N, C-alpha and C positions, 0 to 999 in steps of 0.2 A: 520659510525655510526651517526645517528641524535641526536643532544643534547637534552637532557631531556625536555621537555615541547614544544618543537617544532611540533606539530603535531594538526592538526585540526579535529575534530570529527563533521562529518554532520548527522544530526538525523531528525526524522519528529515529530509534535506535536501530542500528545496522550491524551484521557481521563484518563485513568489508572494512579494513582497516585504511581507509583513503580519507581525506580530508582538504577541504579548500580554505583557505586562510587569505584574508585581505584586511588592510589596515591603513589608516591615515591619521591625522591630528587628534588626539584625546580617545580615540576608540581605537578596539580592537575585535574583530569579530571572526570565529570560527564557526562553519560548518562542518560539522564532525558526525559521521556515522555512529560514534561510539556514545554521542552525549544528545540529549534532548534540545539543550539549549546552553550555550555559553555566551556570556555578557558581561564585557568589562566597562565600566566608564570612570576613569579618573576625575571628572569635574564634573557629575551630578551633584545637584543640591542633597543636603543629609536625608531630606523626607523623601527624594526620588529614590536614593541607593537602599533606603528601607524597602520602597515598593518592589524593586526590582528583587531583591533578597527574598520578598514574599513570594512574587510570583515563581521565583527559581525553586522555592521551598515547594510549591504545589506540584511540581513535576517529579520530584522525589517522594511525596507523600501519595502520587497518585500513580506510581509505579508505572507499568505498562499499559494502562488503560488510556491510551493516546487522546480519546474524545473527551476524557473527563479532564485531562491537562489541559488542554484546549480551552475548555470551558472555562476551567478555572482562572486561566489567563486573561480571557476574556471578561470575566466578571470583575478583575483587579484594576482594570484600564480601559477607558474609551477615548484615551486620547493619544496615549505612546502608542506609534505604528508598531503593527506586529506583522511580520512576513512567516507565513506558515510554509511549509514544505512538506510534501507528500500526504496531505488530507484528502480522505477516499470522495467525500461528498458536504463541501463546504456550506452550499447553501441549507441542504437538507438537517447537517447539523447546525445550522443557526449560525455561522460565523459569517456570512455575507449576505448582501440581499439578492445578487444575483452575479453569474460570473462575469458577465459584460460591465457591471458598475457595482462593486462591492458595497459601495454606501457610507462605509464606516472606516474604523481604523486599521484593519485588517483586510490583506490581501495575500496572494502566494499562489502556489503549485499545488494542484488537483492529481490524486496519484490513480486517477481513473478515467477511461476514456469509453464512451457509449459502445462502441463497436468491438470491448476485450470479450463480451460475453460470447457474443458469435465466433469468434477466433477461438477461444477455449473449445467450445463446441464443435467446431470444424477442424482444429487440430485434433482433438481426440477422435474423431470419426476418421481422419486421415489413418492415423495410426492403428485404430482398432474399429474397422467397417461394420462390425456386427452390434456395435452398442445401439441400443434403442430406447433406454433410460438412463439418465444420470441424477443421481443424489447430490445437492449443493448444499456441502457442509459449512456450518458458521457458528459463531456464539453471538445469539442477540444482544447479549449485555456488551462485548467489545465490538460487535459490527451491528451499530444502531442502523447503519446507512445500507444494510443487506438488501433492502428493497430496490434499489438504484442496481445493484449488480442482479438479481432476481429478472428485473425487466428486460436487462441486456441479454441475460443467457436465455430467457423464454422466446425473445424474437429469433436470437441464432438456433434454437432447439427447433422450433416451427419449420425454418427453412430446411433443415435437415432430417425432418421427420422425427425429432426425438423428443420424449417427454421429460420435462425436469422437475424433478421433486426436491424442494425444500427440507433439509435435513438439520435442523436447529438442536445445539449441544451445549451443555454446560459444564460437564465435567468427562474426567476419562472413562466412566462407565458408560456414559450416554455416548460419547465415540464409538465405543467397542460395539455398543447395541446396534448404533445405526450404520455402522459397516457390516456387521454380521447380517442385519436384518436385509441389507443392500446384497449381499451375498446369495440370498436365497431367491433374487431376482434373475430371470433370465437376461443375457445381452445387457448388462448392467456396466455403467461407467459413474467416476466420481469427479467433481470438480470442487475445487477448495480455493475460494477466493481470498483474496487479502483480508486479513484478522490478527490481529496480534494473539489471541488466545491459540488459534489454530497453527500459529508460527510456531508458539513456544512449544506444543506438543506435535509437530510436524512430525518426528521422528516416529512417534505411536501411530499416526494415520498412515505413515508410509509404510511401515511394519504390516499394518492389519490390510491394506489393499495390496500387498506383496503375500501374506497369507491367503487371502480370498482370491487372488490373480484377478483382481480388478484393475482396470485400466484407470490412471487417475492423471489428471491435470493440476498444476499449481499455481500460483500466481508468481513465485518468485525464482529467479532463475539458479538460487544458492541450494533449492530445495534438490535439484536433481544430484548435487553432489553427496546428497544424503542419501540417496535411492530411489528418488521419484522417477517414474516414468518420462513426464516432460512438463515445461513449465515456459508460461506466456506470461509477459506482463514489461512494465516501464523501467526503463533504464535509470533507477534512482541515482546514479552516480550523475549522469547528465542532468537531472532535475537539481542536484546542488550546484553542479558549474553553473544553470542557467540565474540561481537566486541573486548572487552578487549585484550582476549588473540593475538587477531591479531594485535592490536596497540602495544602490546607487543614486539612482533616479528620485528614491524619496530624500535621500540626503540633501540632494540638489535642488527640492523644494516641491517635487510632485506629491501629491496626496494618495495614500492608499484608497481611499474611496472611489477615486478615478482611475486605478490602474486595474484593468482587466485579469480576474484570476486565470492563470495561463494553465492550459490542459499538456499533457504527455505529448512530446513528439516523437519521440524514440521508444523502440520496445525491442525486447529480447525472446528469443526462443531457445530453448536448451532442451535437448532429448539423450537420454540414456538408454544407449544400444543394448548395454548389459542386462537393463530392467526389462526392455523389450522382448529380448531372448529369452528370460526367465518366465515372460506371459506368453511365450510361443507366438509373439507379433512381429511382422515385416514392416519396419518404416520405409517407405517409398522415398527413392531415391529424390525426388524433387522437394520432399519436405527435407531431407538431410542438408539438400544445398542451400535451403533458406535459413538453417540453423544458425544461431551465432556460435553456439557451444554443442558438441556433439560428446558424450562420455561412452568409450568402447569398454 
């Protein structure tokens, strides 16, 4: 059994001000949308406290590059259990050997399920039936797991006779160039998967898509509040709610190596009728009925 307090939780930054707290003797764990990791231990030996400070410092130093933070934490310890929340491709990023049997000191909750790529295509086609080609916007530095997304999107695109085109970008000028080039193509659409860089610059992407009348779908529900046409993705609050019971199992003696990585089970669909109207698009009532949020 792992001593109380000796567990590190890896999360992601979020805009929502919701948090989940659980505590017991000697340890206090906060899963917070506003922090990457919060960890306190009153009883850890001095050398372990220093190790925890080092690991927490890595998060600050690496800023928003979540994949780098995770890799830095992994390099610091192979013994202290780490539970990640919202990692897109834990196998491809080298955190675990497989989803079924992680095999090390790390397990957690993945932020991607293979069917999501098909749902992005399907939703975009329901709102904008004329779409025949879609650009998939991503930054290869902040989304090294992009190949996983692309395979999922390609499968969905083939089912709807849509051509998918990778559109790698690394700065604002490249974002504008990519969307401007897409606007020259007839019947074009845009998919913006989960990526910390595109999330940071979402307002620029949303604004350019509106300027060139390009139907676009994103991975996070919050983007629709910023003017995006539609978003389909995981319910991240639900993922944080599912994390404490997993942590409890480790504290009671379970090994991360034997705890399968959990995939998302709840998804969210958000649609902006205001943006659809501006693009002269009609959202089918059946799709509106399935939406978790509709902005009018």
